[in-house]
Kinemage of the C-alpha trace (Angstrom):
@kinemage 1
@onewidth
@group {chain A} dominant
@subgroup {mainchain}
@vectorlist {calphas} color= white
{ca met a 1} P 78.707 8.773 14.465
{ca ala a 2} L 81.609 7.397 16.449
{ca ile a 3} L 79.673 7.489 19.721
{ca ile a 4} L 76.918 5.191 18.459
{ca glu a 5} L 79.599 2.908 17.023
{ca ala a 6} L 81.316 2.841 20.430
{ca val a 7} L 77.985 1.932 22.066
{ca lys a 8} L 77.482 -0.771 19.423
{ca lys a 9} L 80.915 -2.185 20.177
{ca lys a 10} L 80.393 -2.002 23.957
{ca leu a 11} L 76.987 -3.708 23.913
{ca gly a 12} L 77.517 -5.936 20.880
{ca phe a 13} L 74.453 -5.240 18.744
{ca asp a 14} L 74.207 -5.361 14.929
{ca asp a 15} L 74.301 -2.655 12.230
{ca ala a 16} L 70.530 -2.587 11.823
{ca his a 17} L 70.029 -1.838 15.521
{ca glu a 18} L 72.733 0.859 15.351
{ca lys a 19} L 70.876 2.573 12.489
{ca glu a 20} L 67.577 2.250 14.359
{ca ile a 21} L 69.033 3.986 17.435
{ca gly a 22} L 70.483 6.757 15.259
{ca arg a 23} L 67.131 7.229 13.512
{ca arg a 24} L 65.251 7.430 16.831
{ca leu a 25} L 67.719 9.980 18.211
{ca glu a 26} L 67.440 12.146 15.087
{ca asn a 27} L 63.627 11.994 15.097
{ca glu a 28} L 63.390 12.944 18.768
{ca phe a 29} L 66.083 15.664 18.922
{ca gly a 30} L 66.323 16.937 15.344
{ca ser a 31} L 69.915 15.827 14.840
{ca leu a 32} L 72.166 13.098 16.132
{ca tyr a 33} L 74.684 15.585 17.542
{ca ser a 34} L 71.967 17.514 19.381
{ca ala a 35} L 70.716 14.271 20.922
{ca leu a 36} L 74.173 13.228 22.043
{ca glu a 37} L 75.003 16.694 23.378
{ca thr a 38} L 71.785 16.690 25.417
{ca ala a 39} L 72.515 13.181 26.716
{ca ala a 40} L 76.051 14.249 27.648
{ca arg a 41} L 74.728 17.214 29.625
{ca lys a 42} L 71.593 15.746 31.232
{ca gly a 43} L 72.212 11.988 31.355
{ca glu a 44} L 70.243 8.972 30.229
{ca lys a 45} L 66.900 10.253 31.575
{ca val a 46} L 66.480 12.452 28.454
{ca leu a 47} L 66.583 9.298 26.310
{ca ala a 48} L 63.572 7.778 28.105
{ca pro a 49} L 61.021 8.870 25.434
{ca leu a 50} L 62.892 6.761 22.868
{ca gly a 51} L 61.956 3.516 24.593
{ca leu a 52} L 65.538 2.242 24.644
{ca pro a 53} L 66.549 -0.393 27.197
{ca asn a 54} L 68.211 1.181 30.271
{ca lys a 55} L 71.514 -0.485 29.425
{ca glu a 56} L 71.605 1.190 25.988
{ca ala a 57} L 70.500 4.615 27.258
{ca glu a 58} L 73.138 4.515 30.014
{ca ala a 59} L 75.867 3.510 27.555
{ca ile a 60} L 74.908 6.299 25.114
{ca ala a 61} L 74.875 8.940 27.869
{ca glu a 62} L 78.134 7.680 29.383
{ca ile a 63} L 80.074 7.609 26.096
{ca ala a 64} L 78.562 10.921 24.963
{ca ala a 65} L 79.678 12.546 28.242
{ca glu a 66} L 83.207 11.256 27.659
{ca lys a 67} L 83.412 12.440 24.035
{ca ile a 68} L 81.328 15.633 23.829
{ca val a 69} L 82.122 18.892 25.574
{ca pro a 70} L 78.901 20.915 25.799
{ca pro a 71} L 79.304 24.633 25.095
{ca arg a 72} L 79.696 27.025 28.002
{ca tyr a 73} L 79.133 30.765 27.904
{ca glu a 74} L 80.911 33.381 29.964
{ca val a 75} L 79.772 36.941 30.526
{ca gly a 76} L 81.123 39.490 32.933
{ca ala a 77} L 81.399 43.015 34.172
{ca leu a 78} L 83.842 45.259 35.943
{ca val a 79} L 82.009 46.570 38.998
{ca glu a 80} L 82.930 49.578 41.081
{ca val a 81} L 81.615 49.414 44.639
{ca ser a 82} L 82.515 51.559 47.613
{ca ser a 83} L 80.909 52.651 50.830
{ca arg a 84} L 81.449 55.708 53.007
{ca ser a 85} L 80.019 54.147 56.151
{ca pro a 86} L 82.314 53.233 59.072
{ca glu a 87} L 81.682 49.524 58.350
{ca gly a 88} L 82.068 50.038 54.597
{ca ile a 89} L 84.600 47.283 53.982
{ca glu a 90} L 82.431 44.719 55.768
{ca gln a 91} L 79.305 45.960 53.981
{ca val a 92} L 80.956 45.622 50.552
{ca lys a 93} L 82.352 42.211 51.480
{ca lys a 94} L 78.940 40.913 52.645
{ca thr a 95} L 77.247 42.347 49.549
{ca leu a 96} L 79.697 40.671 47.169
{ca met a 97} L 79.520 37.318 48.993
{ca ala a 98} L 75.711 37.390 48.932
{ca ala a 99} L 75.711 38.270 45.230
{ca ala a 100} L 78.034 35.361 44.400
{ca ser a 101} L 75.324 32.787 45.162
{ca ala a 102} L 73.494 32.487 41.831
{ca pro a 103} L 71.873 29.024 41.655
{ca ser a 104} L 71.756 28.661 37.859
{ca ala a 105} L 75.350 29.553 37.019
{ca glu a 106} L 78.931 29.638 38.253
{ca val a 107} L 79.746 33.051 39.709
{ca his a 108} L 83.299 34.261 40.292
{ca ile a 109} L 83.977 37.641 41.849
{ca thr a 110} L 87.613 38.702 42.029
{ca tyr a 111} L 89.378 41.785 43.317
{ca ala a 112} L 90.631 44.064 40.528
{ca gly a 113} L 92.049 46.898 42.637
{ca ala a 114} L 90.109 49.159 44.968
{ca pro a 115} L 87.214 49.850 44.457
{ca arg a 116} L 86.851 47.554 41.415
{ca tyr a 117} L 85.804 43.916 41.287
{ca arg a 118} L 85.541 41.630 38.272
{ca val a 119} L 82.349 39.552 38.053
{ca arg a 120} L 82.381 36.508 35.757
{ca ile a 121} L 79.389 34.281 35.140
{ca thr a 122} L 79.645 30.905 33.395
{ca ala a 123} L 76.517 28.996 32.337
{ca asp a 124} L 75.209 26.415 29.869
{ca asp a 125} L 73.579 28.988 27.610
{ca tyr a 126} L 74.042 32.663 26.889
{ca lys a 127} L 70.606 33.797 28.070
{ca gln a 128} L 71.059 31.958 31.374
{ca ala a 129} L 74.476 33.621 31.860
{ca glu a 130} L 73.071 37.085 31.067
{ca lys a 131} L 70.144 36.561 33.440
{ca ala a 132} L 72.491 35.438 36.230
{ca leu a 133} L 74.758 38.468 35.629
{ca asp a 134} L 71.780 40.811 35.807
{ca gly a 135} L 70.738 39.162 39.085
{ca val a 136} L 74.237 39.467 40.572
{ca leu a 137} L 74.506 43.126 39.563
{ca glu a 138} L 71.069 43.811 41.023
{ca lys a 139} L 72.056 42.138 44.331
{ca ile a 140} L 75.222 44.238 44.504
{ca lys a 141} L 73.279 47.424 43.736
{ca asp a 142} L 70.688 46.598 46.415
{ca gly a 143} L 73.406 45.707 48.936
{ca val a 144} L 75.143 49.058 48.851
{ca gly a 145} L 73.433 52.045 50.441
{ca lys a 146} L 71.808 54.985 48.646
{ca his a 147} L 74.800 57.242 49.213
{ca asp a 148} L 77.430 54.649 48.359
{ca val a 149} L 79.036 54.141 44.935
{ca phe a 150} L 77.939 51.464 42.498
{ca ser a 151} L 78.668 51.327 38.779
{ca phe a 152} L 79.539 48.634 36.271
{ca lys a 153} L 80.803 48.141 32.755
{ca arg a 154} L 80.109 44.947 30.809
{ca glu a 155} L 83.336 43.303 29.891
{ca ile a 156} L 83.373 39.648 28.836
{ca ser a 157} L 81.196 37.651 26.497
{ca arg a 158} L 82.458 34.416 25.007
{ca lys a 159} L 81.565 30.858 24.149
{ca tyr a 160} L 83.915 27.955 24.645
{ca gly a 161} L 83.678 24.190 24.255
{ca gly a 162} L 81.110 22.403 22.159
{ca ser a 163} L 80.736 22.702 18.415
{ca ser a 164} L 81.279 26.031 16.676
């Protein structure tokens, strides 16, 4: 693969060593691409079990990060939230801001016209994105009162980047 060849060129080792690195990566991760994708996402620490010198592991992770775009998944929902309380606007605002803090994913909540808001979650894998969306929706539901309005409709689900 071009990435291993780039590492070979950068560090100046021979063809036999290049093949050995490729073999180790395939044995550990199942495929060369999977190994490089993981190294691009998580850095050289995932290459530690291979017993490669630090200089080689760093070069592989660095070049892989430059060349490989790991897949990202986006899911979303159109949420309808309203409150009949005198402080309803502030309550909805606080609820949405609190819900936007999901630690395992990127959360974007945008205004889509009263009383609708668009929630978009972007994460490294689909299950993680779905779990984060469920958590955000649950936080919004818990944040509005019993007599206030909350409903949602799932809207977006797509993968971008990475290999098809």
